[in-house]
Structure formats: structure tokens, C-alpha cells
GUGU-965364 format. One record per atom (N, C-alpha, C): x, y, z. Coordinates in steps of 0.1 Angstrom, whole numbers, plus 5000, padded with zeros to 4 digits. Atoms other than C-alpha are relative to their C-alpha. Layout:
residues N
XYZ/...
end
This chain:
residues 578
499650035014/470649775353/499849864999/500150115002/471049405357/498649955002/501350034993/467949355375/498650024987/501049995010/466149515343/500149924989/499750065008/467949335317/499249865003/500650154997/467049005335/498749994999/501649995001/463249095333/499850014984/500249975014/463549165295/499949824993/500450145011/462448855268/501349954995/498750035002/465348625262/500550054985/499649945012/465048735224/500350114999/499249875002/465449065232/501550045002/498950014992/468349015253/501249954987/499150075013/469948785221/500250094990/499749905014/469049045194/500950135005/499449914995/470549325217/501449974999/498650034999/473749125219/500749984986/499750005016/473949065180/500050144995/500149865004/473149455175/501450055000/498649964994/476149525196/501249994994/499050055010/478149315177/500650054988/499949945012/477449455145/500750175003/499749875002/477849785155/501750025003/498850004997/481149725172/500949964989/499550025012/482449555144/500150104990/500149885010/481749835122/500850115003/499149914995/483450075144/501549975002/498950065000/486449865147/500650034988/499550015013/486849825110/500450164993/499849835007/486850255105/500450095012/499749904992/487950405138/501550015000/498650004998/491450515146/500449905006/499650114992/493450235158/500550045011/499350004987/495250365185/499150075010/501249954991/492350545200/499049925003/500950124998/490250245196/500649905010/499350114988/492550015214/500250085015/499649934988/493250255241/498350015007/501349984994/489450345247/499349825003/500450134997/488649945244/500749955014/499150024989/491349905271/499250025013/500749944987/490050125294/498349965003/501150064997/486449995293/500249845003/499850154994/487649625296/500349985013/499550024986/489249705329/498850045008/501549954993/485849895339/499249915001/501150115000/484049605329/500349895010/499550084988/486249385348/499650025015/500449934990/485749575375/498649995008/501850044998/481849555375/499849895004/500650134997/481949205372/500649975017/499550054985/484149175405/499150065010/500849974990/481849395421/498849935001/501450074996/478649225414/500149875002/499950144992/480048895422/500649965010/499449994988/482348955449/499750085009/499949894993/482649265464/498850055005/501049944996/479249365467/499049875009/500950104995/477949015481/500349995017/499850034987/477548915519/500349855002/499950104998/478548575531/498549935005/501350044998/475648325535/500449834993/500350155005/474747975518/501049994988/499150025013/477347845493/500049804997/500050195003/478047475478/501250014990/499150035010/480047335449/499249904991/500850065008/478547185420/501050004985/499150015011/481147035397/500049914987/500550045009/479146865375/499650104983/500449925011/479046995336/498849994998/500949995007/476247105320/498649945010/501250034991/474047025351/498950105001/500949885002/472247355348/499149994986/500750035013/471347255312/499249925000/500850104998/470046945322/498850045008/501349954994/467647115349/499650074997/500949925003/466647365328/498949954990/501050095007/464647125308/498649985008/500950034989/462547075339/499450175004/500249854996/462947475351/500450094989/499549855009/462847715323/500550084999/499349864995/463747985341/501650005002/498350005000/467447845344/500750054985/499149955009/467947935309/500250144999/499449874998/467648295317/501050035007/498750004990/469948235346/501650024990/498950055007/472548075320/500350124990/500049895007/471548385295/501050105007/499449904989/472748615324/501550025001/498450044997/476048445329/500750024988/499949975011/476448455292/500550174996/500349855005/475548825287/501050095009/498949874989/477748985322/501449984995/498650015003/480948845306/500350054983/500149985016/479748925270/500850184995/499349885000/481149295272/501350005001/498550034997/484349205288/500649944983/499150075014/485348955254/499650124992/500049865010/483949265231/501050115000/499249915001/486149525244/501649955003/498650054999/489149325256/500749974988/499650035013/489549155221/500550124989/499349895008/489849495204/500950095009/499049944995/492049625230/501549934999/498650065006/494849375217/500750054991/498849925013/497549475197/499549924987/500750015015/496449485158/500949864994/498950135009/499449265145/499549875004/500450175001/497948945162/499449994993/500750005010/496048795141/498649965006/501250004996/492048795147/499749875008/500250114991/491848425161/500949995012/499049964989/494948475183/499250075011/500549924988/493248745201/498549975004/501550094996/489748575201/500549905010/499650124992/491548265216/500750085013/499249934988/493548485243/499150085009/500749924993/490448705251/499149895010/500750124997/488248365257/500849955014/499350054991/491148245278/499950095013/499949914991/491248535298/498550025011/501850024994/487048515304/500249885009/499850114995/487948165315/500450025012/499349984990/490448235340/499450095012/500849924990/488448515355/498749955006/500950064997/485548325356/500249895015/499650084992/487048035374/500450055014/499549934989/488748285398/498950035008/501249954997/485348435406/499349885008/500850134997/483748085412/500949955013/499050034990/486648005435/499950075013/500049904987/486548315456/498349985006/501750034995/482548245459/499949885011/500150114993/483347915472/500650005014/499049954985/486048015498/499650105006/500349914991/484548285509/498350005005/501550035000/480948165511/499150094994/500749925008/479648385487/498949954991/501050055008/477348165468/500449894994/499750115008/477147865446/501350004989/499250015009/480347765429/499849894989/500550095010/479147595395/500950014988/499049995013/481447475365/498950064987/500849985011/478347535344/500250185002/499849865003/478647935353/501550034992/499050035010/482147875341/500150024984/500150005009/481147775312/499450124991/500849915007/478548025302/500750135002/498749885003/481148325312/500749984989/499050015008/483648175291/499450004986/501049965015/480748155262/500250154997/500949835003/479748535265/501250044998/498749985002/483648585264/500350004986/499650085015/484048405233/499150094992/500649975010/480848555217/500250164998/499649885001/481848905224/501350024992/498549995011/485348865207/499749984989/500450045015/483648755175/499750144994/500249885005/482949105169/501150044988/498549995013/486749085153/499549964986/500450045016/485348855127/498850074991/501049905008/482449085119/500850144994/499249875005/484949405116/500749964986/499050055011/487149165091/499049964988/501050005007/483849085074/499650124993/500449875006/483149435069/500850054992/499049965010/486549515056/500349924984/500050105012/486449225030/499050074993/501149965012/482949345017/500050114992/499549875006/484349685012/501049994990/498950015012/487349554994/499349954988/501050075011/484749334971/499350134991/500849915007/482849664965/500950084988/499549925008/485749844955/500849954986/499150095012/487349574933/499149984987/500850015010/484049594912/500450114993/499749915007/485349924902/501250024991/498650015005/488649814889/500249924984/500150035014/487649684857/500450054987/499749935009/489049774823/498850064990/500949945008/487150024800/500249954986/499650045014/486749944764/501350104993/498849925007/489250244756/501549955006/498850044995/491750114781/500449854995/499850115008/491249764764/500950024987/499249995014/492149894730/501250075000/498749974997/495050064744/500949935002/499150114996/496649764756/500249904988/499750105011/495849574726/501150114988/499449945009/497349874706/501850025004/498949994990/500649894733/500849884995/499650115002/501049524727/500649984983/499350025010/501449574692/501350054996/498949915000/503849854694/501549925006/498750084993/506149654718/500649864995/499950125004/505949344703/499549924987/500550025011/504349334672/498649944999/501350054998/500849184663/498850114992/501149935009/497449324649/499450115008/500449884993/495649644658/498349965002/501350014999/492049654671/499149994988/501049995008/489449554647/498850095001/501149934998/486649734659/500250145000/499949854997/486150124661/501050035012/499249924989/488650314682/499950145005/500249854994/488450624703/501350084997/498549945002/491550794688/500450115012/499749954992/491651084707/500249965014/499950094987/491050894742/501749944997/498850105001/494050654729/501250105002/498649914996/496650924726/499950105006/500049934986/495651114757/500749915009/499650124996/496050794771/501849965000/498950025001/499350724756/500850125000/499249864993/500751084765/500349985013/499850034984/500051014802/500749905002/499650124996/501550704799/501950004996/498949965007/504450864782/500549894989/500150115012/504050574753/499950074985/500549945014/502850834726/500949984990/499250025010/506050814702/499649864997/500250134997/505950424709/498449974991/501350005002/502050404701/500150024985/500449915010/501950684674/500849904986/499150055010/504950484651/499349874995/500850165005/502650164649/498950014995/501550015005/499250324637/500250134992/499749895007/500750634619/499649954985/500150065015/500250424583/498649925000/500950085005/497150254590/499050084994/501249905009/493950374574/499450085010/500449904987/492950534609/500650124998/498849895006/495650774598/499450114993/500749915012/493650894569/498650075006/501649954999/490150904582/500250075017/500049894989/491451114615/501450094994/498749945001/494051304595/500450135006/499949844993/493651674615/500649925013/499550074987/494051454647/501649964999/498650064998/497151254638/500950114991/498949875007/498951564617/500350085016/499449964989/498851724653/500449925010/499550114990/499751424673/501549984993/498750025007/502651364648/500850125004/499149874996/504151734656/500149985013/499950054984/503751624691/501049915004/498850085000/505751324687/501050024996/498949945003/508351474668/500750095007/499549924990/508951704694/500649925015/499950044992/509051454721/501449934995/498850085005/511451224700/501450094998/499049915002/513751524691/500650035014/499849964984/513751604728/500949925008/499650134993/514651254740/501349974996/498949995006/517551244714/501050115003/498849894997/519251584723/500349965016/499750034987/518951464761/500849864999/499450095004/520351114752/501550044994/498749975005/523251254734/500950085009/499349914988/523851534763/500449895011/499550084990/524151264787/501149934997/498750065004/526451044770/501150055002/498949915002/528651334766/500650025016/499550004985/528551404802/500649915009/499750124997/528751064811/501849974999/498850045006/532051034793/501050105011/499549944991/533351314814/500249965013/500250084984/532351174847/500849895003/498950075001/534450914838/501350015001/499049945004/537051064824/500850065016/499749914986/537251244861/500649885007/499550104991/538150914877/498649975009/501050044992/534250864888/499649884994/500650115003/532150574888/498449985002/501449995001/528650674882/499249864995/501050105004/525950374880/499150054990/501049945004/523750444854/498649885002/500950104996/520250304863/498550064993/501449985008/516950254840/500650114986/500349925013/516550514810/501249984990/499150065012/519750494785/500049864999/499850175004/520050134789/499049954997/501150065004/516650054783/499250044984/500349965016/515950264750/500749884993/499350115011/518150014732/498849854998/500950105001/515549744741/498750024992/501249965007/512749904724/500150034984/500150015017/511649874686/500950104995/499749905007/512750224681/501050105011/499149984989/515850374707/499150145004/500249854995/514450764710/498649985003/501649984998/510750664710/499749945016/500350044983/511150544750/500550145004/499649904995/511250864764/499650035017/499849974984/511950994800/500250125003/499849834995/511851304822/501549995006/498649974994/515451244836/500849865001/499050114999/518551014839/500450005015/499650004983/519450894876/501549934997/498950034994/522850824887/500149945013/500150064986/523650604916/501749985001/498449964999/527250724928/500249925018/499550034989/529250574957/500250115010/500049884991/529050774988/501350054999/498549924998/532950844988/500150114990/499649945012/532450984954/498850094998/501649915003/529251204957/500150135000/499849874999/530851504967/501050044986/499449965010/533351494938/499449994984/501249975009/530351424915/499250094998/500849864999/528551704923/501050094996/499549905006/531451924917/500449994986/499749985018/532151794880/498550034995/501150015006/528351794874/500050184999/500249865000/528352184885/501150084988/498649945010/532052224864/499349994987/500450005014/529752114834/499050064998/501349925007/527152364833/498549985008/501750024994/524152204857/500050075010/500449904987/523052384888/498949875005/500850064990/521152234918/499150095010/500549924985/518452404942/500149915011/499549994988/519752214971/501050035004/499249954995/521452384995/501249935004/498750054998/524852335001/500149945014/499850054988/524652235036/498849865001/500850144999/522051945028/500649894991/499350105005/524451785004/500649895006/499650124992/526051565029/499249895004/501150104994/523051395040/498849964991/501150035010/520751405009/500149864994/500150155007/519651044994/500250064987/499949975016/519251244958/500050114999/500049865003/520151574943/499850014987/500849985015/518451684911/501050114993/499149925009/520351874884/499550034987/500449935015/519252114852/501050084995/499549935009/520952254829/499350114990/500849885007/520052594810/499949954987/500750025014/518452554775/500449864995/499550155003/519252194776/498649915007/501150104997/516551894782/500749945011/499450114990/518951714805/499750045015/500549984988/517951654838/500249885007/499550094994/519751434861/499949995016/500450044986/519051274894/501149935006/498950094995/522251174915/499949965013/500750094990/521350924942/501149945008/499050074988/523350844974/499449875004/500950114999/520750584981/499050014989/501150025008/518450454957/498450005005/501250004991/515450474982/500350085010/499949884992/514550755006/500249905014/499550084986/516450635037/499150065014/500749934989/514250895060/498249924998/501650025000/510750685048/500149865004/500150144995/509950375068/499749924991/500350105010/508150225040/500949934990/498850025014/511150205016/501449975005/498650034994/514250235037/500849885000/499450154998/514849845041/500349974985/499850065014/514749835001/501750044995/498449965004/518650015001/500649895003/499050114998/520349695017/500549934987/499850085012/519649514985/501350044987/498949925016/522249784962/500950055010/498549954991/524649854994/501149964994/498550035007/527649674976/500049944987/500050015014/526949684940/501649984993/499050005010/529749544917/499650034988/500449955012/529249724885/500449914990/499750065016/529149604848/500150074992/500049905010/529649764817/499249944990/500850025009/526749764794/499450124991/500149925012/526649954761/500750145003/499349884997/529250194775/499850065011/500549934985/527750284809/500449885010/500050084989/528750124841/498550005009/501150024994/525549974856/499949885008/500050084993/524249724881/499949874990/500250115009/524349364870/498749944998/501750035003/520949234855/499349955006/500850044988/520049064884/499350095007/500549884990/520249354905/499150104994/500849885006/518849584881/498949974997/501250055004/515649364872/499650045017/500649994988/515449354911/499650185002/499849854997/515949754915/498450054990/501249975009/513149784885/498649995007/501050054991/510749584907/499550095010/500049954986/511149744937/499650175000/500349905005/511150094920/498650024997/501550005004/507850014906/499149985010/500650044984/506849864941/499550145008/500249864994/507550214957/499150084997/500849905006/505850434933/498349955002/501250084996/502750184936/499550055010/500449994984/502650204971/499550175002/500549835000/502450604967/498850024994/501049955010/500250714940/499749924988/500050065013/500850474913/501149964989/498650045011/503050344884/499250034984/500549995016/502850384843/500149874995/499750115004/502850094820/501349984994/498750045002/506050174807/501149935008/499450084989/507650054839/499649824998/500150135004/505949724831/500749954986/499250055011/507249734796/501649975001/499150014995/510749804811/500549885007/500050124991/510549504837/500249874989/500250115008/509349274807/501249984989/498450005010/512149384782/501249975008/498950034991/514849374808/500149845004/500050154998/513649024818/500249894990/499850085014/513548904781/501649984999/498550005003/517049034775/501049935009/499050084991/518748894805/499449905008/500850124991/516748604814/500749905004/499250124995/519548374816/500950025011/499349914990/521248604840/499550035011/501049974990/518448604861/500049865013/500250104989/518348404897/498849985003/501449974999/514848364895/499649945013/500050054984/514648174931/500150125005/499449944993/516648404946/499250164998/500949915005/514548694928/498749995009/501450004991/511248574947/500450015013/499849984982/513048544980/500350145002/500049865000/513948904976/498950075003/501549925004/510649024967/499249975012/500850064989/509048794992/500650085014/499549944989/511248945018/499450125004/500649874998/509849305013/498350014994/501650005003/505949205005/499850034988/500149935016/506849264969/499849884986/500050105005/506548904957/498750004989/501450005007/502648894942/500050134992/499849905009/503449224927/500949994989/499150045015/506549114908/499149924992/500550115011/504548814895/499050094993/501149935008/501549064884/500750064989/499749945012/504349284868/500749914989/499650065008/505948994849/498549954993/501150045007/502448864839/499350104987/500549895009/501249194823/501050044990/499349995012/504349214802/500149904994/500150095006/504048874792/498749984992/501150045007/500448824787/499250134994/500449865008/499149224778/500950054992/499249925010/502249334761/500749904990/499550055005/503449044746/501449964998/498850004999/506949034759/500349865001/500150144998/507748664754/501649965009/498850054997/510148504778/499649905011/500150104991/510248194800/499750065016/500349964985/508748234838/499749865007/500150134991/509747974857/499250005016/500649984983/508547854893/501050085007/501749974998/507548014914/499350094992/500249915007/506848274892/498749974989/500750095012/504648074866/498550005006/501550034998/501248064885/499150124997/500949905005/498348244873/499650115008/500449934994/497148564887/499350134993/501149895007/494548864879/500550095002/499249875003/496449144867/498950104996/501149905007/492949324855/499950145010/500049884990/492849544888/501150095000/498749935002/496349634887/500350084989/499849965014/496249734851/499250135001/500949884998/493149964857/500550105004/499649924988/494650124886/501350104989/499149955005/497750174863/499750104989/500149935010/496150324832/498850115004/500849884991/493950554856/501250115005/499349934992/496750704873/501250104992/498849955010/499450774844/501549985008/498850044993/503150754852/500150065010/499949954985/503850754888/498950055005/501349954993/500250834895/499850155001/500149874999/500551184886/499150074995/501449985008/497251214865/499250115007/500949904995/495551434893/500450035012/499849984982/495851624925/499449885009/500650114992/493551354939/500349895004/499650145000/495351064933/501350045009/498949954995/498751264944/499749995017/500649974989/496951374976/499749865009/500450134991/496050994985/501349945002/498950034993/499650934987/500449965013/499849994983/499951015021/499249885007/501250094994/496950795031/500749864998/499450145003/498550485013/501049985008/498850034993/501950535025/500149975015/500750034984/500750575062/499349845003/500350154999/498650245057/501049924998/499150105003/501650055044/500950005014/499149984988/503850185074/499449955012/500650074988/501050095100/499849865001/500350154999/500449755086/501249925003/498950034997/504249705089/500249955016/499750004988/504149785125/498649935007/501050074990/500849575134/499050125003/501449914994/498549925136/499350034986/500749955012/496050095117/500450134997/499949884998/496550425101/498850075002/500849924995/494850715113/499750134987/500449885009/492951015090/500850105007/499349924992/494851235118/501449994999/498550005000/498351115110/499950054986/500249985017/497251185068/500250135003/500449865000/496251525077/501350085009/498749924991/499451615102/500749904998/498750085001/502151385088/501050075011/498649984989/505351335108/500950114992/499249915005/508051615103/500949934988/498950065008/510551355085/499250034984/500650005012/507851325058/499750164992/500349835005/507251715052/501650044996/498549935003/511251785050/500250034988/499449995015/511751745015/499050104991/500749875009/508651995006/500450115006/499849894992/509452215036/501350015008/498850024993/513152225041/500550095015/500149944986/512952465070/500049945011/500150094987/511952195090/501249905006/498650074997/515552045091/500850105009/499349914988/516952325110/499150045010/500949954990/513952435127/498649895005/501450114998/511652105137/499050075009/500849984990/509952315161/498550094991/500949925006/508052495131/498849894991/501050105005/506152165122/498650075001/501849955005/502552345129/499750094991/500249955012/503352595102/500349934988/500250085012/504352325079/498549974997/501450065004/501152185085/498750114995/500749925003/499252495080/500250064985/499749955014/501152605049/499749884990/500350125008/500352225036/498650014995/501349995004/496852255039/499450134992/500449885011/496652615024/500549964988/499750015016/498552484993/498949894996/500950095006/496152184992/498750084996/501249925005/493352444993/500250074985/499849935012/495152634966/499549914984/500250115010/495252314943/498549984999/501350015004/491652244949/499350124994/500649925008/490652574937/500150014987/499549965014/493052584907/499949874990/499750115004/492452204898/498650004993/501350055009/489752074871/499849854999/500450175000/489851704882/499149995013/500650034987/487651734913/500349975010/499150014989/490351744935/499350055016/500649944990/488951734972/500549875008/499950094989/489651535005/499549885001/500650134997/487251325007/500249904984/499750055010/487851214971/501649915002/498350074997/491651144980/500049875009/500050104991/490550935009/499349884996/500650105009/487950744986/501149954993/499150095012/490550654960/501249955009/499050074993/493250574989/499449885006/500250144998/491150325003/499749904987/499950115011/490650154969/501149964998/498550045005/494150154963/500649905013/500050064990/494650004999/499549875000/500950155005/492249714988/500949934989/499550085010/494349664957/501249965007/498450024997/497649654977/499649845008/500450144996/496049385000/499749894990/500550115005/494749204971/501149944990/498550045008/498549194957/501250005013/499250044990/499749104992/501450095005/499349904995/501449444999/500150015013/500549974988/499449465030/499149875005/500950114996/497649195051/498950085004/
end
């Protein structure tokens, strides 16, 4: 084989090496990380063995010598052009080793570190071969051979740069699809007027689309109150009448929920309990009209020592839960509903899923909260509450998406309690969990897009492009729940974040067949019977197939993976992933 390659024109050999680099780089950017590493490691070891066989093990003693003058062969090649071929072959024989070894190294290493280490190994191996050839009289030992071999190893390792370039190129393509539509721009304009005042769009507005978007973002009452007395209401009387009835229903439902929650909370406090109210009721008063901030539930964060007693009190007040009794001692959160009532309570032992590798580290920020009283409710101090708002939004963004209302909450809370926030500490806390850039984007959306005015000190005051994040937000609805395609993409994005934290690449296989811990919430029987994991996989796939058949949003595996890749690129853009 080597003799055949040796006889080829030099340009053919060079073009072949270039083609292999491109192919290997493309495969590296798309293959399953673990299998790719292991495969390359095996090939690298085989290649090292082949090099040793060709240069030492199959040679017989004979003439030998030592040429220590660097670049002597290069000088001689000017008179003997055939030596160029010999040098290229010395490059070529180590080229596959660099190609494979660089891709076999841990991906948590920076690409330049892998290139440098691979090149060093090639140099050491070549030096050892030349020394063995000299000591065993197996041929000429030349410094130029070491130079060419090392160069070949380096050239092969540059496939990592090609893989990186391919990934960046794909990200740029995805980013071109992350620009705001006209309807989204109009919606943001109206939302700004609703939250902070100001003028409505002067141009023609697609009101049916605006109301659909507002409802998806759980901001319909807020926006409708802003536009119901405008000329547009008269011009679109039928649409506005129907929407008005929808808004009245949502506002009344919220008012009833708020009143019942306040009564329930008083009973819990009278029972000697100390539940901490999170989000919800505390934020409604920050909006222009209290009950126009609608929510689906009310969150309570309870000390672990009081969790059982609080559970009993909720049951005693007519609430019920579907969580089995044997799971209560270890559950991170338990949901409660009440018959003939809009009340929906989530009781938290931990604010973030302790079984989820991507979010468990966030719990330590809130392990020793000293609650304060605001508007009659025990809650977290303003600094910790703002941190929680950011990390809660961050958690949902990593999964399938967040809603514009979360940016409203963040901005309004930051404005109300700006003097009680330790902004530098907040930045350090967010940076420690890869959320600083995301948090900065959230603040800028609140200020620049929603008109919520508050001073944003260093290091938060740097400009940042928020349009891609806004587009993703408006496409996804609250918590990314607009469609099945987006919801299913969350498995891919979550796996990607976890893999990035551990220095690996996520695989499609792990997405299709996730770990037991990920499925336990959906299929509780796995907690008692972990050996039924294959059954859960089959059940999950069957459920997905049923959703696909019944959905009208084009739900598909390929669509979910495509969206997930776009959202992974977005996470890299905002420094959530490397």
C-alpha cells in the first residue's frame, strides 16, 4: 500500500490528505461522542503499531548513520527533487496518527490543547523510532524525519479545527432563522406599552395573531386592557368582543385563585408553619392591574422539617394530590388541587429537581434562606428572589423555552428592589452556573424591549444582542409549551447541557433511551422497579407516536432534533454551553 501511495503524484497525495481532514472533521462534529472517541483510540493504537512495524519491526540490520543537521533534506531536495516525495511520505505516514489520536482525547480539553498534546506524542514517537533505527543499525537516523513526522501528526490533528469551523458555520445558519417577525415586533411594541406605557404601533397590526401570541404568553389581559379603547377595537369589533369575554374569564379566575390562596396561606401560618411564597402573588402587585398578571399555580417553598405538617394541613383544607404517600418523604415537589376551585399549589422541598444533573447545583443558593415578610407573605429576601427568578427562567430555557412574562417579572422585581440587590454578587452567582450572559440578556429585554427602567450597573451594563432569545421566547410560549415538537426537543437540549458540563457530547441514543432518573417522574413505577426501564422506553415511544398522530403542529422526531440543534446553538450564543 505504501509503495502504491509513494508512486502517486504529490498533488494527489496532498489533495487526499485534505479530503480526509474535511471528512474526519465533519464526522467529528456529528458522531456520537463516546463511540467516536473509542473508535479513534482503537485506530490510533493500530496506526502506532503499523508505524512501528514499517519503521522498525520489519527492517533488517544494514547500513545506518546519523544526520543531525536540521533541514538538510530540504536543502538537498533543491538538487534532488525526488527527496520532496520522501519528505511528503514522512509527513503522510504520521498523518493518520494525528488524525485519530486528537479525536481520541477527552473533549473537555480545549481543541488547541488536544492538537498540542497529539503533536508532542508524534514528536516523541518519531524521535524514539529514529533513535531505535540508529542503535539497532536499521537505517539512517535524521532530524528531518522527526520534523516531517511531527508535521504530519500536527496536520492530522487539525481536523479538530475543521470540526469546530463546521459547528460554527451551522450555528450561523441557525442564527439566521432567529430574527423577529413583523407580528412579533408589533407584539413587543404593544407589550411595552402595556407594562410601561407609551404609544402603540402606528402601522397596521394583525390583531388576531397578536391576541393568539398574547394568550400563548399568558399576557392577554394585560395587552387587551391597553388596546381595548383604541380605534382598532372599533375596527375589529367582533374580534375584540370575543377576546373581551376571554379576558374577563381569565381575570375572574385569577382573582378567585388569589383570594383563595391568601385565605389558605393564613391558615398555614396559623398552624405554626413557615411556607415561603415564591413568585405568583408577590408579583401581581408590581403590574399596572393586579389580577391581570395571570398564573397557572402558586408555589410554596417549605423547610424540610415542616414538609409533612404542611402536607397534612393542605389535605385538611380540602386539597388533594396524586403523589403516592410512599413518595412524599423524598419528593422535591408535590402538586395539590381543590375540587371546584382554580387553586393549584406546588409545595417545594427543593426549588430545583435534585435528581436532575443539569439543575441540582442550583439548590445550594437557597438552602439557608432567612425569609422576610412582603405584603403579608413570608418570602425570600429581594436579592435571593431575583436570583431565583433568573435561575428558574434559566432552567426552563435550557429545557424547552420561557415566556415573555418571566422577563417582565425579572424586570419589575429588579426595578422595585434595585437598592437591595448586591449586583456584583448576583453576577458572580450567575457566572458560577453559566447563567450570567443569559441573566444579562433578561435584564436588557426588560429594560430595552419592555421599557422597565432601572439602573443596570457594571458588570451588567454591557450591550448584548437579545433578538435571537426574544424570537425563541415568542415562538415557544410560556415554558416552551406551544407544541409537542418543542417539548420533545427538551430531552436533547437537556442532555446536551449535561454532556457539556462533563466534557462530553450528547448522543441521539441517550435522547431516545434516557436514564431511569429522567423517566421516574413520568413513570413512577420505575422507582420501585428499576428493571422495568425497557418497558418505560417502549411506553415513551408509543406515547410519542400517539402524540404525533393526534397533533396538528407537524410533530416529528426529526423536527424535534432540528429545533434542539437550533436551541443548543442559542445556548452557546448566551454562554450556557461551551
